[in-house]
Structures are given as structure tokens and as C-alpha cells.
C-alpha positions as CSV (number, residue, x, y, z in Angstrom):
1,M,-0.7,3.8,28.9
2,S,-4.0,3.0,27.2
3,L,-6.2,5.2,25.1
4,T,-9.9,5.2,24.1
5,C,-10.8,6.8,20.8
6,R,-14.3,8.0,20.1
7,P,-15.9,9.9,17.2
8,V,-16.8,13.5,17.8
9,T,-20.6,13.7,18.1
10,P,-22.9,16.2,19.9
11,S,-22.3,14.2,23.1
12,T,-18.5,14.5,22.8
13,M,-18.3,18.0,21.3
14,D,-17.6,19.6,24.6
15,D,-14.6,17.4,25.0
16,L,-13.2,18.7,21.7
17,V,-13.8,22.3,22.8
18,E,-11.9,21.5,26.0
19,L,-9.0,20.0,24.1
20,F,-8.8,22.9,21.6
21,G,-9.1,25.5,24.3
22,P,-9.9,29.2,23.7
23,N,-7.5,29.5,20.7
24,G,-9.4,26.8,18.8
25,A,-6.3,24.6,18.6
26,S,-4.3,27.3,16.9
27,G,-5.1,30.8,15.8
28,G,-8.9,30.2,15.9
29,C,-8.7,27.4,13.3
30,W,-11.1,25.0,15.0
31,C,-10.0,22.5,12.3
32,M,-12.1,24.3,9.6
33,F,-9.1,25.3,7.5
34,W,-9.6,22.4,5.0
35,R,-13.4,22.6,5.1
36,L,-14.1,26.3,4.3
37,T,-12.9,28.6,1.6
38,R,-9.9,30.7,2.6
39,R,-12.1,33.8,2.5
40,E,-14.8,32.2,4.8
41,W,-12.1,30.8,7.2
42,E,-10.4,34.2,7.5
43,A,-13.6,36.2,7.8
44,N,-15.0,33.8,10.5
45,G,-12.3,34.3,13.0
46,N,-12.2,32.2,16.1
47,A,-15.8,32.5,17.1
48,G,-17.1,31.9,13.6
49,N,-14.9,28.8,12.9
50,R,-16.0,27.3,16.3
51,A,-19.6,27.9,15.4
52,A,-19.1,26.3,11.9
53,L,-17.6,23.2,13.5
54,C,-20.4,23.0,16.1
55,E,-23.0,23.3,13.3
56,L,-21.3,20.5,11.3
57,V,-21.4,18.2,14.3
58,D,-25.0,19.2,15.1
59,R,-26.0,18.2,11.6
60,G,-24.8,14.6,12.3
61,T,-21.3,14.7,10.8
62,A,-18.6,13.1,12.8
63,P,-15.6,15.2,11.6
64,G,-13.0,13.1,13.3
65,L,-11.9,11.2,16.4
66,L,-10.9,12.2,20.0
67,A,-8.4,10.2,22.0
68,Y,-9.0,9.9,25.8
69,R,-6.7,9.0,28.6
70,D,-8.3,8.5,32.0
71,N,-11.5,10.0,30.5
72,A,-9.8,13.2,29.6
73,P,-9.5,14.3,25.9
74,V,-5.8,14.2,24.9
75,G,-5.7,14.2,21.1
76,W,-7.7,14.8,17.9
77,C,-7.6,13.5,14.4
78,S,-9.6,14.9,11.5
79,V,-10.6,12.2,9.1
80,A,-13.4,12.2,6.5
81,P,-14.1,11.6,2.8
82,R,-11.8,13.8,0.7
83,T,-14.9,15.4,-0.9
84,D,-15.8,16.9,2.5
85,F,-12.6,19.0,2.3
86,G,-13.3,21.6,-0.4
87,P,-10.0,23.4,-0.3
88,L,-8.2,20.1,-0.5
89,E,-10.2,19.0,-3.5
90,R,-9.3,22.3,-5.2
91,S,-5.6,22.2,-4.1
92,R,-2.8,22.5,-6.6
93,K,-0.4,21.4,-3.9
94,Y,-2.3,18.1,-3.3
95,P,-4.2,17.3,-6.5
96,R,-6.1,14.1,-6.8
97,L,-4.0,11.2,-7.9
98,D,-6.9,9.4,-9.6
99,D,-10.7,9.1,-9.5
100,A,-10.8,6.6,-6.7
101,P,-12.9,7.6,-3.7
102,V,-10.6,8.2,-0.8
103,W,-10.8,9.3,2.8
104,S,-8.3,12.0,4.0
105,V,-6.5,12.6,7.3
106,T,-6.0,16.4,7.4
107,C,-5.0,17.2,11.0
108,L,-3.6,15.6,14.1
109,Y,-3.6,17.8,17.2
110,L,-2.1,17.2,20.6
111,K,-1.4,19.8,23.3
112,R,2.3,20.4,23.5
113,P,2.9,18.5,26.9
114,L,1.3,15.4,25.4
115,R,3.4,15.1,22.3
116,H,5.9,12.3,21.7
117,Q,3.9,9.8,23.8
118,G,2.5,7.7,21.1
119,I,-0.9,9.3,21.0
120,A,-0.7,10.5,17.4
121,A,0.2,6.9,16.2
122,V,-2.8,5.5,18.1
123,L,-5.1,8.2,16.7
124,L,-4.0,7.5,13.1
125,D,-4.5,3.8,13.5
126,E,-8.0,4.4,14.8
127,A,-8.7,6.9,12.1
128,V,-8.0,4.1,9.5
129,R,-10.4,1.8,11.4
130,F,-13.0,4.5,11.6
131,A,-12.8,5.1,7.8
132,A,-12.9,1.4,7.1
133,R,-16.0,0.9,9.2
134,N,-17.6,3.6,7.1
135,G,-16.8,2.0,3.8
136,A,-13.4,3.5,3.0
137,R,-11.1,1.5,0.8
138,I,-8.3,4.0,0.6
139,V,-7.1,6.5,3.2
140,E,-4.8,9.3,2.3
141,G,-2.4,11.5,4.3
142,Y,-0.4,14.6,3.4
143,P,2.6,14.5,5.8
144,S,5.0,17.3,6.3
145,T,8.6,16.8,5.1
146,R,9.9,19.8,7.0
147,G,10.2,18.6,10.5
148,S,8.0,20.4,13.0
149,E,6.8,22.9,10.4
150,A,3.2,22.1,9.3
151,S,3.4,18.9,11.4
152,Y,-0.3,19.3,12.2
153,M,-0.7,17.2,9.1
154,G,1.6,14.5,10.6
155,T,5.1,13.4,9.6
156,V,6.3,10.8,7.0
157,A,7.5,8.6,9.8
158,L,4.1,8.7,11.5
159,F,2.3,7.6,8.3
160,T,4.8,4.9,7.2
161,G,4.6,3.5,10.7
162,A,0.9,3.1,10.2
163,G,1.2,1.2,7.0
164,F,0.9,4.1,4.6
165,R,3.1,4.2,1.5
166,Y,4.1,7.1,-0.8
167,A,1.6,7.3,-3.7
168,G,2.3,10.5,-5.5
169,G,2.8,14.2,-5.4
170,D,6.0,16.1,-4.9
171,P,8.0,13.8,-2.6
172,D,10.1,16.8,-1.2
173,R,7.3,19.3,-0.8
174,A,3.9,17.8,-0.8
175,P,3.8,14.0,-0.8
176,V,0.6,12.0,-0.7
177,Y,0.7,8.8,1.3
178,R,-2.0,6.1,1.0
179,R,-3.1,3.0,2.8
180,E,-5.2,0.7,0.7
181,L,-7.7,-1.4,2.7
182,T,-9.3,-4.8,2.0
183,P,-12.8,-5.7,3.2
184,G,-12.7,-6.8,6.8
185,S,-9.4,-5.2,7.5
186,P,-8.3,-3.4,9.7
187,R,-10.4,-4.9,12.4
188,A,-12.6,-2.4,14.3
189,G,-11.6,-1.5,17.8
190,A,-12.2,1.4,20.2
191,H,-9.7,0.6,22.9
192,V,-6.1,0.4,22.0
193,A,-2.7,0.5,23.7
194,A,-0.3,3.2,22.7
195,R,2.9,2.3,21.0
196,S,6.2,2.6,22.8
197,T,7.3,5.2,20.2
198,A,5.1,7.8,18.5
199,G,6.4,7.2,15.0
200,G,6.4,10.9,14.5
201,S,4.9,14.0,16.1
202,A,1.7,15.9,15.6
203,G,1.1,19.5,16.6
204,S,-1.0,22.5,15.9
205,R,-1.0,25.1,13.2
């Protein structure tokens, strides 16, 4: 199996809408949970959160990556500078470890029939490459330690399989994992082969 990963732009936004479906991935989230205040997110509902994501993309922000198999969208990864995620910046659960500029992976979404096929691992690798191409030197993840619960943020096994290491936070409830990058690494690439094992699962909220 091979996958192609592409940033979400106005030309690929319809593919993200197709992947998320009428429920907006889960409960009308549209992956705006970490971008809006809780009050805004709840007040928006399904339609409002979809509109907010579309507006973000129309303004020229690529909020993450889509994975394609046979030209069909099969997975999503939200990755951006941590400062783009207001609730994360204000989070007591995931406070900043230091003043270093970091990029954050906040969501991995695959439809249920497509899980455990290695797609999440490929998306995470490509998210690191995407961040590196845009100047990132540190990429953070906040994996769940509770099995499938909250696994939309990935699992510890998924992140360690991608070269991330525990960096801080509560290791049992809210660990922060980091991958530090050096100039020129990882190499950019848009077409990658899926691993034989997923290294963890990703789901929806």
C-alpha cells in the first residue's frame, strides 16, 4: 500500500469535507476544538465549526495534511505552530515546557474501517516533514495513555515509533512527547509507503 500526503488548501478542502463526513469527524468538531475557545466551539455547532475551518483555509492557512490512497482521502493530521492553538496555549493539562517555538500535532483522524493499517504512522511522519519544511525545529505531540479513549491525539506507541521522546508533563495523564529536528532533516517527501504496522491507532473524538 502506498499513500500520498498533501496539505489542506482551497483546492483540497473538499477532500477533507468528504473524509470528515456530515458529522465533521466527530460531533461537529471539524478539528476546531484546539483552535477556538470552548464557548465559541460549543456555540458554533457543526455548521459553524465547518465554516470556521473553511474560512481558515480560505485565508491561506494549511491546517494540516490529508493522506490519499488511490486518489481518495483516507486520513487527516492536524499540525501547525503551537501558537495557532489558543486553547492548547492556555491549557493547564498541557502547559508549555519552555519558551522554545514548537509545532504541535493535535489530531489524527481515520474512518473506523481504515484504522490499524499504518495510515496514522505515515501521516505523523509526513507531518514532521511538513513542519520541518516550514521552519520547525521541534514538533510536539500529546498522546493518550488510556488506550482508545482520546486516541484522536494519537498513542504513545505511535509517537515513539516516529522518533518522539517523552519530554515532560504528567507521564500517566498528559505526557508531552517531542521530536527535535536538525536542519536538513527529515528529508521532504510527498509519496511514502505505509509501514507494516501502525505503531498505534488514531480515531475520532
